[in-house]
PDB file of N, CA, C and O in Angstrom:
ATOM      1  N   MET A   1       3.119 -11.976 -25.393  1.00  0.00           N
ATOM      2  CA  MET A   1       4.130 -11.821 -24.373  1.00  0.00           C
ATOM      3  C   MET A   1       5.370 -11.157 -24.985  1.00  0.00           C
ATOM      4  O   MET A   1       5.995 -10.301 -24.360  1.00  0.00           O
ATOM      5  N   LEU A   2       5.717 -11.562 -26.215  1.00  0.00           N
ATOM      6  CA  LEU A   2       6.880 -10.954 -26.867  1.00  0.00           C
ATOM      7  C   LEU A   2       6.630  -9.474 -27.162  1.00  0.00           C
ATOM      8  O   LEU A   2       7.518  -8.639 -26.993  1.00  0.00           O
ATOM      9  N   GLU A   3       5.426  -9.167 -27.599  1.00  0.00           N
ATOM     10  CA  GLU A   3       5.110  -7.770 -27.899  1.00  0.00           C
ATOM     11  C   GLU A   3       5.078  -6.924 -26.635  1.00  0.00           C
ATOM     12  O   GLU A   3       5.522  -5.775 -26.650  1.00  0.00           O
ATOM     13  N   SER A   4       4.560  -7.473 -25.545  1.00  0.00           N
ATOM     14  CA  SER A   4       4.530  -6.695 -24.306  1.00  0.00           C
ATOM     15  C   SER A   4       5.947  -6.465 -23.768  1.00  0.00           C
ATOM     16  O   SER A   4       6.228  -5.412 -23.197  1.00  0.00           O
ATOM     17  N   ALA A   5       6.831  -7.437 -23.945  1.00  0.00           N
ATOM     18  CA  ALA A   5       8.228  -7.240 -23.534  1.00  0.00           C
ATOM     19  C   ALA A   5       8.888  -6.176 -24.395  1.00  0.00           C
ATOM     20  O   ALA A   5       9.681  -5.380 -23.892  1.00  0.00           O
ATOM     21  N   ALA A   6       8.572  -6.150 -25.691  1.00  0.00           N
ATOM     22  CA  ALA A   6       9.139  -5.128 -26.571  1.00  0.00           C
ATOM     23  C   ALA A   6       8.599  -3.743 -26.211  1.00  0.00           C
ATOM     24  O   ALA A   6       9.339  -2.760 -26.247  1.00  0.00           O
ATOM     25  N   ILE A   7       7.311  -3.664 -25.865  1.00  0.00           N
ATOM     26  CA  ILE A   7       6.737  -2.375 -25.467  1.00  0.00           C
ATOM     27  C   ILE A   7       7.378  -1.879 -24.169  1.00  0.00           C
ATOM     28  O   ILE A   7       7.577  -0.677 -23.990  1.00  0.00           O
ATOM     29  N   ASP A   8       7.697  -2.805 -23.272  1.00  0.00           N
ATOM     30  CA  ASP A   8       8.350  -2.427 -22.012  1.00  0.00           C
ATOM     31  C   ASP A   8       9.799  -2.020 -22.201  1.00  0.00           C
ATOM     32  O   ASP A   8      10.435  -1.557 -21.254  1.00  0.00           O
ATOM     33  N   GLY A   9      10.341  -2.182 -23.412  1.00  0.00           N
ATOM     34  CA  GLY A   9      11.688  -1.710 -23.690  1.00  0.00           C
ATOM     35  C   GLY A   9      12.753  -2.790 -23.715  1.00  0.00           C
ATOM     36  O   GLY A   9      13.943  -2.476 -23.723  1.00  0.00           O
ATOM     37  N   ALA A  10      12.359  -4.038 -23.728  1.00  0.00           N
ATOM     38  CA  ALA A  10      13.352  -5.115 -23.777  1.00  0.00           C
ATOM     39  C   ALA A  10      13.912  -5.240 -25.188  1.00  0.00           C
ATOM     40  O   ALA A  10      13.187  -5.101 -26.173  1.00  0.00           O
ATOM     41  N   SER A  11      15.199  -5.504 -25.270  1.00  0.00           N
ATOM     42  CA  SER A  11      15.825  -5.715 -26.576  1.00  0.00           C
ATOM     43  C   SER A  11      15.540  -7.138 -27.046  1.00  0.00           C
ATOM     44  O   SER A  11      14.988  -7.950 -26.304  1.00  0.00           O
ATOM     45  N   ALA A  12      15.920  -7.422 -28.272  1.00  0.00           N
ATOM     46  CA  ALA A  12      15.699  -8.770 -28.817  1.00  0.00           C
ATOM     47  C   ALA A  12      16.469  -9.815 -28.011  1.00  0.00           C
ATOM     48  O   ALA A  12      15.960 -10.905 -27.750  1.00  0.00           O
ATOM     49  N   LEU A  13      17.692  -9.477 -27.621  1.00  0.00           N
ATOM     50  CA  LEU A  13      18.484 -10.396 -26.798  1.00  0.00           C
ATOM     51  C   LEU A  13      17.858 -10.576 -25.416  1.00  0.00           C
ATOM     52  O   LEU A  13      17.830 -11.686 -24.884  1.00  0.00           O
ATOM     53  N   GLY A  14      17.364  -9.499 -24.843  1.00  0.00           N
ATOM     54  CA  GLY A  14      16.703  -9.574 -23.542  1.00  0.00           C
ATOM     55  C   GLY A  14      15.439 -10.413 -23.593  1.00  0.00           C
ATOM     56  O   GLY A  14      15.155 -11.169 -22.664  1.00  0.00           O
ATOM     57  N   ILE A  15      14.675 -10.282 -24.678  1.00  0.00           N
ATOM     58  CA  ILE A  15      13.476 -11.097 -24.855  1.00  0.00           C
ATOM     59  C   ILE A  15      13.857 -12.563 -24.968  1.00  0.00           C
ATOM     60  O   ILE A  15      13.206 -13.429 -24.384  1.00  0.00           O
ATOM     61  N   PHE A  16      14.903 -12.834 -25.715  1.00  0.00           N
ATOM     62  CA  PHE A  16      15.324 -14.218 -25.870  1.00  0.00           C
ATOM     63  C   PHE A  16      15.798 -14.799 -24.544  1.00  0.00           C
ATOM     64  O   PHE A  16      15.425 -15.917 -24.188  1.00  0.00           O
ATOM     65  N   LEU A  17      16.625 -14.044 -23.805  1.00  0.00           N
ATOM     66  CA  LEU A  17      17.191 -14.564 -22.568  1.00  0.00           C
ATOM     67  C   LEU A  17      16.155 -14.688 -21.448  1.00  0.00           C
ATOM     68  O   LEU A  17      16.245 -15.596 -20.621  1.00  0.00           O
ATOM     69  N   ARG A  18      15.176 -13.785 -21.415  1.00  0.00           N
ATOM     70  CA  ARG A  18      14.207 -13.800 -20.321  1.00  0.00           C
ATOM     71  C   ARG A  18      12.943 -14.593 -20.638  1.00  0.00           C
ATOM     72  O   ARG A  18      12.231 -15.001 -19.721  1.00  0.00           O
ATOM     73  N   ILE A  19      12.652 -14.817 -21.910  1.00  0.00           N
ATOM     74  CA  ILE A  19      11.420 -15.530 -22.268  1.00  0.00           C
ATOM     75  C   ILE A  19      11.723 -16.805 -23.056  1.00  0.00           C
ATOM     76  O   ILE A  19      11.246 -17.885 -22.708  1.00  0.00           O
ATOM     77  N   GLY A  20      12.507 -16.675 -24.102  1.00  0.00           N
ATOM     78  CA  GLY A  20      12.749 -17.817 -24.985  1.00  0.00           C
ATOM     79  C   GLY A  20      13.596 -18.910 -24.362  1.00  0.00           C
ATOM     80  O   GLY A  20      13.264 -20.090 -24.478  1.00  0.00           O
ATOM     81  N   ALA A  21      14.675 -18.541 -23.709  1.00  0.00           N
ATOM     82  CA  ALA A  21      15.570 -19.546 -23.119  1.00  0.00           C
ATOM     83  C   ALA A  21      14.898 -20.344 -21.995  1.00  0.00           C
ATOM     84  O   ALA A  21      15.044 -21.566 -21.966  1.00  0.00           O
ATOM     85  N   PRO A  22      14.167 -19.708 -21.070  1.00  0.00           N
ATOM     86  CA  PRO A  22      13.482 -20.521 -20.056  1.00  0.00           C
ATOM     87  C   PRO A  22      12.412 -21.441 -20.639  1.00  0.00           C
ATOM     88  O   PRO A  22      12.195 -22.540 -20.129  1.00  0.00           O
ATOM     89  N   LEU A  23      11.750 -21.003 -21.693  1.00  0.00           N
ATOM     90  CA  LEU A  23      10.744 -21.865 -22.312  1.00  0.00           C
ATOM     91  C   LEU A  23      11.389 -23.028 -23.061  1.00  0.00           C
ATOM     92  O   LEU A  23      10.800 -24.106 -23.144  1.00  0.00           O
ATOM     93  N   GLY A  24      12.582 -22.829 -23.603  1.00  0.00           N
ATOM     94  CA  GLY A  24      13.257 -23.887 -24.351  1.00  0.00           C
ATOM     95  C   GLY A  24      14.179 -24.753 -23.525  1.00  0.00           C
ATOM     96  O   GLY A  24      14.693 -25.753 -24.026  1.00  0.00           O
ATOM     97  N   ALA A  25      14.404 -24.394 -22.263  1.00  0.00           N
ATOM     98  CA  ALA A  25      15.348 -25.133 -21.414  1.00  0.00           C
ATOM     99  C   ALA A  25      14.990 -26.605 -21.237  1.00  0.00           C
ATOM    100  O   ALA A  25      15.895 -27.436 -21.320  1.00  0.00           O
ATOM    101  N   PRO A  26      13.740 -26.988 -21.000  1.00  0.00           N
ATOM    102  CA  PRO A  26      13.450 -28.420 -20.856  1.00  0.00           C
ATOM    103  C   PRO A  26      13.755 -29.227 -22.116  1.00  0.00           C
ATOM    104  O   PRO A  26      14.252 -30.350 -22.029  1.00  0.00           O
ATOM    105  N   GLY A  27      13.464 -28.668 -23.267  1.00  0.00           N
ATOM    106  CA  GLY A  27      13.765 -29.368 -24.513  1.00  0.00           C
ATOM    107  C   GLY A  27      15.258 -29.497 -24.756  1.00  0.00           C
ATOM    108  O   GLY A  27      15.734 -30.542 -25.197  1.00  0.00           O
ATOM    109  N   ILE A  28      15.990 -28.441 -24.470  1.00  0.00           N
ATOM    110  CA  ILE A  28      17.444 -28.473 -24.630  1.00  0.00           C
ATOM    111  C   ILE A  28      18.062 -29.465 -23.660  1.00  0.00           C
ATOM    112  O   ILE A  28      18.954 -30.224 -24.036  1.00  0.00           O
ATOM    113  N   LEU A  29      17.602 -29.469 -22.423  1.00  0.00           N
ATOM    114  CA  LEU A  29      18.132 -30.384 -21.415  1.00  0.00           C
ATOM    115  C   LEU A  29      17.835 -31.837 -21.759  1.00  0.00           C
ATOM    116  O   LEU A  29      18.702 -32.697 -21.599  1.00  0.00           O
ATOM    117  N   SER A  30      16.634 -32.121 -22.224  1.00  0.00           N
ATOM    118  CA  SER A  30      16.315 -33.503 -22.598  1.00  0.00           C
ATOM    119  C   SER A  30      17.115 -33.941 -23.813  1.00  0.00           C
ATOM    120  O   SER A  30      17.494 -35.108 -23.914  1.00  0.00           O
ATOM    121  N   SER A  31      17.376 -33.034 -24.727  1.00  0.00           N
ATOM    122  CA  SER A  31      18.209 -33.359 -25.880  1.00  0.00           C
ATOM    123  C   SER A  31      19.644 -33.658 -25.455  1.00  0.00           C
ATOM    124  O   SER A  31      20.269 -34.569 -25.998  1.00  0.00           O
ATOM    125  N   VAL A  32      20.167 -32.913 -24.504  1.00  0.00           N
ATOM    126  CA  VAL A  32      21.522 -33.152 -23.994  1.00  0.00           C
ATOM    127  C   VAL A  32      21.601 -34.500 -23.287  1.00  0.00           C
ATOM    128  O   VAL A  32      22.558 -35.250 -23.480  1.00  0.00           O
ATOM    129  N   VAL A  33      20.601 -34.809 -22.472  1.00  0.00           N
ATOM    130  CA  VAL A  33      20.606 -36.081 -21.741  1.00  0.00           C
ATOM    131  C   VAL A  33      20.523 -37.254 -22.705  1.00  0.00           C
ATOM    132  O   VAL A  33      21.283 -38.214 -22.579  1.00  0.00           O
ATOM    133  N   LEU A  34      19.611 -37.189 -23.663  1.00  0.00           N
ATOM    134  CA  LEU A  34      19.469 -38.292 -24.620  1.00  0.00           C
ATOM    135  C   LEU A  34      20.689 -38.424 -25.523  1.00  0.00           C
ATOM    136  O   LEU A  34      21.082 -39.538 -25.868  1.00  0.00           O
ATOM    137  N   GLY A  35      21.294 -37.305 -25.909  1.00  0.00           N
ATOM    138  CA  GLY A  35      22.520 -37.355 -26.698  1.00  0.00           C
ATOM    139  C   GLY A  35      23.666 -37.981 -25.929  1.00  0.00           C
ATOM    140  O   GLY A  35      24.425 -38.781 -26.477  1.00  0.00           O
ATOM    141  N   PHE A  36      23.793 -37.621 -24.660  1.00  0.00           N
ATOM    142  CA  PHE A  36      24.839 -38.228 -23.835  1.00  0.00           C
ATOM    143  C   PHE A  36      24.639 -39.731 -23.717  1.00  0.00           C
ATOM    144  O   PHE A  36      25.584 -40.502 -23.881  1.00  0.00           O
ATOM    145  N   LEU A  37      23.409 -40.147 -23.433  1.00  0.00           N
ATOM    146  CA  LEU A  37      23.133 -41.574 -23.280  1.00  0.00           C
ATOM    147  C   LEU A  37      23.380 -42.339 -24.578  1.00  0.00           C
ATOM    148  O   LEU A  37      23.837 -43.482 -24.554  1.00  0.00           O
ATOM    149  N   GLU A  38      23.079 -41.708 -25.705  1.00  0.00           N
ATOM    150  CA  GLU A  38      23.321 -42.366 -26.988  1.00  0.00           C
ATOM    151  C   GLU A  38      24.811 -42.591 -27.222  1.00  0.00           C
ATOM    152  O   GLU A  38      25.220 -43.673 -27.642  1.00  0.00           O
ATOM    153  N   TYR A  39      25.608 -41.585 -26.955  1.00  0.00           N
ATOM    154  CA  TYR A  39      27.042 -41.726 -27.213  1.00  0.00           C
ATOM    155  C   TYR A  39      27.759 -42.497 -26.115  1.00  0.00           C
ATOM    156  O   TYR A  39      28.801 -43.099 -26.373  1.00  0.00           O
ATOM    157  N   TRP A  40      27.229 -42.495 -24.901  1.00  0.00           N
ATOM    158  CA  TRP A  40      27.846 -43.252 -23.819  1.00  0.00           C
ATOM    159  C   TRP A  40      27.725 -44.750 -24.069  1.00  0.00           C
ATOM    160  O   TRP A  40      28.638 -45.512 -23.750  1.00  0.00           O
ATOM    161  N   ASN A  41      26.604 -45.171 -24.636  1.00  0.00           N
ATOM    162  CA  ASN A  41      26.358 -46.591 -24.866  1.00  0.00           C
ATOM    163  C   ASN A  41      26.652 -47.011 -26.311  1.00  0.00           C
ATOM    164  O   ASN A  41      26.220 -48.081 -26.739  1.00  0.00           O
ATOM    165  N   ALA A  42      27.363 -46.203 -27.048  1.00  0.00           N
ATOM    166  CA  ALA A  42      27.646 -46.501 -28.447  1.00  0.00           C
ATOM    167  C   ALA A  42      28.524 -47.748 -28.583  1.00  0.00           C
ATOM    168  O   ALA A  42      29.499 -47.926 -27.853  1.00  0.00           O
ATOM    169  N   LEU A  43      28.157 -48.588 -29.517  1.00  0.00           N
ATOM    170  CA  LEU A  43      28.947 -49.784 -29.799  1.00  0.00           C
ATOM    171  C   LEU A  43      29.545 -49.750 -31.198  1.00  0.00           C
ATOM    172  O   LEU A  43      30.685 -50.168 -31.398  1.00  0.00           O
ATOM    173  N   GLU A  44      28.787 -49.258 -32.161  1.00  0.00           N
ATOM    174  CA  GLU A  44      29.222 -49.355 -33.549  1.00  0.00           C
ATOM    175  C   GLU A  44      30.377 -48.418 -33.890  1.00  0.00           C
ATOM    176  O   GLU A  44      31.336 -48.835 -34.539  1.00  0.00           O
ATOM    177  N   ALA A  45      30.300 -47.172 -33.465  1.00  0.00           N
ATOM    178  CA  ALA A  45      31.340 -46.211 -33.833  1.00  0.00           C
ATOM    179  C   ALA A  45      32.707 -46.577 -33.258  1.00  0.00           C
ATOM    180  O   ALA A  45      33.682 -46.573 -34.009  1.00  0.00           O
ATOM    181  N   PRO A  46      32.832 -46.897 -31.949  1.00  0.00           N
ATOM    182  CA  PRO A  46      34.162 -47.287 -31.458  1.00  0.00           C
ATOM    183  C   PRO A  46      34.659 -48.576 -32.093  1.00  0.00           C
ATOM    184  O   PRO A  46      35.854 -48.730 -32.344  1.00  0.00           O
ATOM    185  N   LEU A  47      33.749 -49.495 -32.349  1.00  0.00           N
ATOM    186  CA  LEU A  47      34.135 -50.757 -32.964  1.00  0.00           C
ATOM    187  C   LEU A  47      34.631 -50.545 -34.386  1.00  0.00           C
ATOM    188  O   LEU A  47      35.523 -51.253 -34.853  1.00  0.00           O
ATOM    189  N   THR A  48      34.056 -49.575 -35.066  1.00  0.00           N
ATOM    190  CA  THR A  48      34.447 -49.290 -36.443  1.00  0.00           C
ATOM    191  C   THR A  48      35.787 -48.573 -36.525  1.00  0.00           C
ATOM    192  O   THR A  48      36.627 -48.917 -37.357  1.00  0.00           O
ATOM    193  N   PHE A  49      35.990 -47.585 -35.673  1.00  0.00           N
ATOM    194  CA  PHE A  49      37.146 -46.712 -35.821  1.00  0.00           C
ATOM    195  C   PHE A  49      38.350 -47.113 -34.980  1.00  0.00           C
ATOM    196  O   PHE A  49      39.475 -46.746 -35.319  1.00  0.00           O
ATOM    197  N   LEU A  50      38.153 -47.841 -33.912  1.00  0.00           N
ATOM    198  CA  LEU A  50      39.268 -48.216 -33.044  1.00  0.00           C
ATOM    199  C   LEU A  50      39.665 -49.656 -33.319  1.00  0.00           C
ATOM    200  O   LEU A  50      38.962 -50.585 -32.922  1.00  0.00           O
ATOM    201  N   LYS A  51      40.763 -49.840 -33.981  1.00  0.00           N
ATOM    202  CA  LYS A  51      41.235 -51.192 -34.318  1.00  0.00           C
ATOM    203  C   LYS A  51      42.047 -51.810 -33.183  1.00  0.00           C
ATOM    204  O   LYS A  51      42.113 -53.034 -33.069  1.00  0.00           O
ATOM    205  N   ASN A  52      42.662 -50.987 -32.349  1.00  0.00           N
ATOM    206  CA  ASN A  52      43.459 -51.455 -31.229  1.00  0.00           C
ATOM    207  C   ASN A  52      42.547 -51.709 -30.024  1.00  0.00           C
ATOM    208  O   ASN A  52      41.864 -50.791 -29.571  1.00  0.00           O
ATOM    209  N   LYS A  53      42.525 -52.935 -29.501  1.00  0.00           N
ATOM    210  CA  LYS A  53      41.627 -53.275 -28.395  1.00  0.00           C
ATOM    211  C   LYS A  53      41.970 -52.533 -27.107  1.00  0.00           C
ATOM    212  O   LYS A  53      41.115 -52.414 -26.230  1.00  0.00           O
ATOM    213  N   GLU A  54      43.178 -52.038 -26.969  1.00  0.00           N
ATOM    214  CA  GLU A  54      43.554 -51.294 -25.775  1.00  0.00           C
ATOM    215  C   GLU A  54      42.848 -49.947 -25.696  1.00  0.00           C
ATOM    216  O   GLU A  54      42.747 -49.371 -24.612  1.00  0.00           O
ATOM    217  N   LEU A  55      42.361 -49.437 -26.813  1.00  0.00           N
ATOM    218  CA  LEU A  55      41.681 -48.144 -26.842  1.00  0.00           C
ATOM    219  C   LEU A  55      40.163 -48.255 -26.747  1.00  0.00           C
ATOM    220  O   LEU A  55      39.476 -47.235 -26.688  1.00  0.00           O
ATOM    221  N   TRP A  56      39.630 -49.473 -26.731  1.00  0.00           N
ATOM    222  CA  TRP A  56      38.182 -49.669 -26.693  1.00  0.00           C
ATOM    223  C   TRP A  56      37.595 -49.124 -25.398  1.00  0.00           C
ATOM    224  O   TRP A  56      38.218 -49.233 -24.342  1.00  0.00           O
ATOM    225  N   PRO A  57      36.402 -48.538 -25.468  1.00  0.00           N
ATOM    226  CA  PRO A  57      35.710 -48.143 -24.241  1.00  0.00           C
ATOM    227  C   PRO A  57      35.124 -49.363 -23.535  1.00  0.00           C
ATOM    228  O   PRO A  57      35.073 -50.453 -24.106  1.00  0.00           O
ATOM    229  N   LEU A  58      34.695 -49.180 -22.327  1.00  0.00           N
ATOM    230  CA  LEU A  58      34.179 -50.278 -21.523  1.00  0.00           C
ATOM    231  C   LEU A  58      32.922 -50.891 -22.130  1.00  0.00           C
ATOM    232  O   LEU A  58      32.648 -52.072 -21.914  1.00  0.00           O
ATOM    233  N   SER A  59      32.163 -50.117 -22.877  1.00  0.00           N
ATOM    234  CA  SER A  59      30.916 -50.630 -23.460  1.00  0.00           C
ATOM    235  C   SER A  59      31.161 -51.745 -24.475  1.00  0.00           C
ATOM    236  O   SER A  59      30.254 -52.535 -24.739  1.00  0.00           O
ATOM    237  N   LEU A  60      32.349 -51.830 -25.045  1.00  0.00           N
ATOM    238  CA  LEU A  60      32.644 -52.899 -25.997  1.00  0.00           C
ATOM    239  C   LEU A  60      33.059 -54.195 -25.303  1.00  0.00           C
ATOM    240  O   LEU A  60      32.955 -55.271 -25.892  1.00  0.00           O
ATOM    241  N   TYR A  61      33.520 -54.103 -24.076  1.00  0.00           N
ATOM    242  CA  TYR A  61      33.931 -55.308 -23.351  1.00  0.00           C
ATOM    243  C   TYR A  61      32.772 -55.998 -22.638  1.00  0.00           C
ATOM    244  O   TYR A  61      32.839 -57.201 -22.385  1.00  0.00           O
ATOM    245  N   LEU A  62      31.723 -55.271 -22.312  1.00  0.00           N
ATOM    246  CA  LEU A  62      30.617 -55.855 -21.551  1.00  0.00           C
ATOM    247  C   LEU A  62      29.892 -56.988 -22.279  1.00  0.00           C
ATOM    248  O   LEU A  62      29.587 -57.993 -21.637  1.00  0.00           O
ATOM    249  N   PRO A  63      29.600 -56.890 -23.571  1.00  0.00           N
ATOM    250  CA  PRO A  63      28.921 -58.018 -24.226  1.00  0.00           C
ATOM    251  C   PRO A  63      29.772 -59.287 -24.287  1.00  0.00           C
ATOM    252  O   PRO A  63      29.227 -60.382 -24.427  1.00  0.00           O
ATOM    253  N   ALA A  64      31.080 -59.162 -24.186  1.00  0.00           N
ATOM    254  CA  ALA A  64      31.963 -60.327 -24.281  1.00  0.00           C
ATOM    255  C   ALA A  64      32.258 -60.952 -22.921  1.00  0.00           C
ATOM    256  O   ALA A  64      33.082 -61.862 -22.829  1.00  0.00           O
ATOM    257  N   SER A  65      31.600 -60.481 -21.869  1.00  0.00           N
ATOM    258  CA  SER A  65      31.876 -61.036 -20.548  1.00  0.00           C
ATOM    259  C   SER A  65      31.265 -62.425 -20.416  1.00  0.00           C
ATOM    260  O   SER A  65      30.268 -62.747 -21.063  1.00  0.00           O
ATOM    261  N   SER A  66      31.880 -63.237 -19.570  1.00  0.00           N
ATOM    262  CA  SER A  66      31.433 -64.619 -19.412  1.00  0.00           C
ATOM    263  C   SER A  66      31.230 -64.939 -17.929  1.00  0.00           C
ATOM    264  O   SER A  66      31.433 -64.083 -17.068  1.00  0.00           O
ATOM    265  N   ALA A  67      30.828 -66.175 -17.644  1.00  0.00           N
ATOM    266  CA  ALA A  67      30.528 -66.584 -16.272  1.00  0.00           C
ATOM    267  C   ALA A  67      31.792 -66.724 -15.420  1.00  0.00           C
ATOM    268  O   ALA A  67      31.710 -66.671 -14.193  1.00  0.00           O
ATOM    269  N   GLU A  68      32.948 -66.900 -16.042  1.00  0.00           N
ATOM    270  CA  GLU A  68      34.178 -67.059 -15.261  1.00  0.00           C
ATOM    271  C   GLU A  68      34.566 -65.771 -14.548  1.00  0.00           C
ATOM    272  O   GLU A  68      35.083 -65.817 -13.432  1.00  0.00           O
ATOM    273  N   ASN A  69      34.330 -64.641 -15.164  1.00  0.00           N
ATOM    274  CA  ASN A  69      34.716 -63.364 -14.559  1.00  0.00           C
ATOM    275  C   ASN A  69      33.473 -62.526 -14.259  1.00  0.00           C
ATOM    276  O   ASN A  69      33.378 -61.366 -14.660  1.00  0.00           O
ATOM    277  N   ILE A  70      32.530 -63.133 -13.550  1.00  0.00           N
ATOM    278  CA  ILE A  70      31.270 -62.448 -13.258  1.00  0.00           C
ATOM    279  C   ILE A  70      31.473 -61.250 -12.330  1.00  0.00           C
ATOM    280  O   ILE A  70      30.746 -60.263 -12.440  1.00  0.00           O
ATOM    281  N   GLY A  71      32.436 -61.316 -11.428  1.00  0.00           N
ATOM    282  CA  GLY A  71      32.715 -60.186 -10.534  1.00  0.00           C
ATOM    283  C   GLY A  71      33.201 -58.967 -11.294  1.00  0.00           C
ATOM    284  O   GLY A  71      32.779 -57.843 -11.019  1.00  0.00           O
ATOM    285  N   HIS A  72      34.089 -59.191 -12.252  1.00  0.00           N
ATOM    286  CA  HIS A  72      34.571 -58.085 -13.087  1.00  0.00           C
ATOM    287  C   HIS A  72      33.450 -57.524 -13.945  1.00  0.00           C
ATOM    288  O   HIS A  72      33.379 -56.315 -14.165  1.00  0.00           O
ATOM    289  N   SER A  73      32.580 -58.388 -14.426  1.00  0.00           N
ATOM    290  CA  SER A  73      31.465 -57.938 -15.261  1.00  0.00           C
ATOM    291  C   SER A  73      30.493 -57.071 -14.480  1.00  0.00           C
ATOM    292  O   SER A  73      30.005 -56.062 -14.989  1.00  0.00           O
ATOM    293  N   ILE A  74      30.213 -57.463 -13.247  1.00  0.00           N
ATOM    294  CA  ILE A  74      29.300 -56.666 -12.425  1.00  0.00           C
ATOM    295  C   ILE A  74      29.927 -55.319 -12.077  1.00  0.00           C
ATOM    296  O   ILE A  74      29.250 -54.291 -12.111  1.00  0.00           O
ATOM    297  N   ALA A  75      31.209 -55.321 -11.743  1.00  0.00           N
ATOM    298  CA  ALA A  75      31.897 -54.064 -11.432  1.00  0.00           C
ATOM    299  C   ALA A  75      31.926 -53.146 -12.655  1.00  0.00           C
ATOM    300  O   ALA A  75      31.719 -51.939 -12.524  1.00  0.00           O
ATOM    301  N   ALA A  76      32.178 -53.695 -13.825  1.00  0.00           N
ATOM    302  CA  ALA A  76      32.189 -52.896 -15.052  1.00  0.00           C
ATOM    303  C   ALA A  76      30.797 -52.366 -15.368  1.00  0.00           C
ATOM    304  O   ALA A  76      30.654 -51.241 -15.847  1.00  0.00           O
ATOM    305  N   SER A  77      29.782 -53.160 -15.106  1.00  0.00           N
ATOM    306  CA  SER A  77      28.409 -52.704 -15.341  1.00  0.00           C
ATOM    307  C   SER A  77      28.045 -51.546 -14.423  1.00  0.00           C
ATOM    308  O   SER A  77      27.393 -50.594 -14.851  1.00  0.00           O
ATOM    309  N   VAL A  78      28.462 -51.624 -13.164  1.00  0.00           N
ATOM    310  CA  VAL A  78      28.181 -50.538 -12.231  1.00  0.00           C
ATOM    311  C   VAL A  78      28.932 -49.275 -12.641  1.00  0.00           C
ATOM    312  O   VAL A  78      28.389 -48.173 -12.560  1.00  0.00           O
ATOM    313  N   ILE A  79      30.171 -49.431 -13.079  1.00  0.00           N
ATOM    314  CA  ILE A  79      30.953 -48.280 -13.534  1.00  0.00           C
ATOM    315  C   ILE A  79      30.307 -47.645 -14.761  1.00  0.00           C
ATOM    316  O   ILE A  79      30.265 -46.420 -14.881  1.00  0.00           O
ATOM    317  N   MET A  80      29.806 -48.474 -15.669  1.00  0.00           N
ATOM    318  CA  MET A  80      29.145 -47.946 -16.874  1.00  0.00           C
ATOM    319  C   MET A  80      27.803 -47.300 -16.540  1.00  0.00           C
ATOM    320  O   MET A  80      27.403 -46.338 -17.195  1.00  0.00           O
ATOM    321  N   LEU A  81      27.115 -47.808 -15.546  1.00  0.00           N
ATOM    322  CA  LEU A  81      25.781 -47.319 -15.208  1.00  0.00           C
ATOM    323  C   LEU A  81      25.814 -46.013 -14.430  1.00  0.00           C
ATOM    324  O   LEU A  81      24.922 -45.180 -14.591  1.00  0.00           O
ATOM    325  N   THR A  82      26.819 -45.818 -13.595  1.00  0.00           N
ATOM    326  CA  THR A  82      26.841 -44.686 -12.668  1.00  0.00           C
ATOM    327  C   THR A  82      26.788 -43.317 -13.361  1.00  0.00           C
ATOM    328  O   THR A  82      25.923 -42.518 -13.003  1.00  0.00           O
ATOM    329  N   PRO A  83      27.660 -42.997 -14.332  1.00  0.00           N
ATOM    330  CA  PRO A  83      27.558 -41.668 -14.950  1.00  0.00           C
ATOM    331  C   PRO A  83      26.244 -41.469 -15.711  1.00  0.00           C
ATOM    332  O   PRO A  83      25.656 -40.388 -15.663  1.00  0.00           O
ATOM    333  N   ALA A  84      25.788 -42.501 -16.406  1.00  0.00           N
ATOM    334  CA  ALA A  84      24.538 -42.360 -17.145  1.00  0.00           C
ATOM    335  C   ALA A  84      23.361 -42.161 -16.196  1.00  0.00           C
ATOM    336  O   ALA A  84      22.466 -41.368 -16.488  1.00  0.00           O
ATOM    337  N   LEU A  85      23.345 -42.853 -15.086  1.00  0.00           N
ATOM    338  CA  LEU A  85      22.275 -42.699 -14.110  1.00  0.00           C
ATOM    339  C   LEU A  85      22.291 -41.317 -13.473  1.00  0.00           C
ATOM    340  O   LEU A  85      21.239 -40.707 -13.279  1.00  0.00           O
ATOM    341  N   LEU A  86      23.474 -40.826 -13.150  1.00  0.00           N
ATOM    342  CA  LEU A  86      23.571 -39.482 -12.553  1.00  0.00           C
ATOM    343  C   LEU A  86      23.121 -38.397 -13.535  1.00  0.00           C
ATOM    344  O   LEU A  86      22.392 -37.480 -13.157  1.00  0.00           O
ATOM    345  N   ILE A  87      23.550 -38.502 -14.780  1.00  0.00           N
ATOM    346  CA  ILE A  87      23.123 -37.521 -15.793  1.00  0.00           C
ATOM    347  C   ILE A  87      21.608 -37.595 -15.982  1.00  0.00           C
ATOM    348  O   ILE A  87      20.945 -36.563 -16.089  1.00  0.00           O
ATOM    349  N   PHE A  88      21.064 -38.801 -16.022  1.00  0.00           N
ATOM    350  CA  PHE A  88      19.621 -38.963 -16.218  1.00  0.00           C
ATOM    351  C   PHE A  88      18.849 -38.387 -15.034  1.00  0.00           C
ATOM    352  O   PHE A  88      17.846 -37.702 -15.231  1.00  0.00           O
ATOM    353  N   LEU A  89      19.295 -38.651 -13.820  1.00  0.00           N
ATOM    354  CA  LEU A  89      18.581 -38.153 -12.643  1.00  0.00           C
ATOM    355  C   LEU A  89      18.682 -36.631 -12.506  1.00  0.00           C
ATOM    356  O   LEU A  89      17.695 -35.980 -12.164  1.00  0.00           O
ATOM    357  N   PHE A  90      19.852 -36.062 -12.764  1.00  0.00           N
ATOM    358  CA  PHE A  90      19.989 -34.613 -12.686  1.00  0.00           C
ATOM    359  C   PHE A  90      19.266 -33.920 -13.830  1.00  0.00           C
ATOM    360  O   PHE A  90      18.831 -32.777 -13.689  1.00  0.00           O
ATOM    361  N   GLY A  91      19.136 -34.597 -14.954  1.00  0.00           N
ATOM    362  CA  GLY A  91      18.425 -34.014 -16.098  1.00  0.00           C
ATOM    363  C   GLY A  91      16.944 -34.005 -15.872  1.00  0.00           C
ATOM    364  O   GLY A  91      16.191 -33.550 -16.733  1.00  0.00           O
TER     365      GLY A  91
END
C-alpha cells in the first residue's frame, strides 16, 4: 500500500497523513484515554508533592470520607466519575 501510494505520487508526509495516521488513530486514542484515567485517579503523586491540604485534588479526599458526610461523599464521587466516564465513552 505504501509503495502504491508512492507510485501514485504521494509524498512521505502525504503517505503518513493518509495511511499511517488513520491506522494508528485507535492506538493513539486508547493511549490518551488510559493516560488521562491514570492521572485523573492518581493518589501518590499529589500526596507526595502537595503538602498543603487546600491544594489537594478531590481524589485524595474520597478515601477519607465517613458515614457522617455520606451526601458529600456521593456528590464528590459523581463529580470525580463524570469527566472520566465522558472521556472513556467518547474514546
